N, C-alpha and C positions, 0 to 999 in steps of 0.2 A: 518380322517385317520391317520394324524400325531400323534394325541393324543393317538390313539389306539396303534400305534407302540411304542410310548414313554412308555406307561403303560406296554407293553410286555417286553421291555428292562429293565425297573425298577424291574419287578417281577423276572427277571433272575439274578439280582445283588447279592442278599444275598449269594448264594452258592459260587460265586466268591470272595466275601469279606471274607468269612470264610475259604477259601482254604489256607492251610499252617498254620492255627491257631489251637491250641488245644481247643476243645470245652469242657467246664467244665461240669462235671457230676453233676446233681442236688444234693442238700444237702441230701435229703432223701435217695437217692441211696448210697451216700458215707457213711451215718450213718448205713444203713442196711448192707452194706458190712463189715464195721468195727465191727458190732455186730457179724456177721456170722464168722468173723476171730478171734473173742475173744479179739479184741483190746479194745473195750469199752463195758460197761454194757448197757443193753436195757434201754431206757428212762423210761419205766414203773417201773422197779426195782429201778432206781435212785430216781424217784419221790416218791415212797413208802417209801424209807429210809429217804428222806428229810422230808416227812410229819410227821415222828415220832419225829423229833427234831424241826421242824419249820412248824407248820400247816399254811395253807392258801390256797387261790385259785390261781392256776397257770394262769398267764396272758400271758406270752410269754416264749418260750424256744429257745435258739440258741445253735448250736454246732459249736465251733470254735477250731482251732488248734493254740496253742501258744508255741513256742520253742519245737516243736515235741510232745507236750502233748495235748490230746483232752480234751476239757473243755465244760461241759454243763453250759450255763448261763441261770438261771431260774429267772424270775421276778414273785414275789408273792404279792398278796394282803392279808395281815394278817387279822385274825378275828377282831382285834381292829382297822382296817382301815389303817394301815401303808403299804407303798409300799416298798418292799425290793428286792434287787438283790443278788442272791446266785451263786457263782462260785463253780462248783463241778468237781473234777477229774473224767472224764468219764470212766476211766479204773477201779478205785477203789471205786467210790462213795463217797470219802472223801470230805467234805466241805473245800474249799480253802479260800474263802472270803465271807463275808456277809456284804452288804452295804445297809443302809437305804437311800431311796430317799427323800431328803429334798427339796421339791419344794416350800415350804412356803416362 
């Protein structure tokens, strides 16, 4: 009986722990809202532009905010087997940085 009471109490804790805290909106919702407001370009458009100058298979994409600027960070595997990370201004689609991952 005590175990059951403890489990019930523990299940009630998360709402109390979150009270008074801002709950972060999921990344995909932030990105969708930013696209809808015209603050950033859609990811598909950015990747199409990137593929014109830097072909490769997309491994990972992150959307970050740095100094008020939204930046897509795209990790690519190039056709010749290199792993590169490209930072792209999410508002304009302009490539800001291109770094090759040297894990050797």
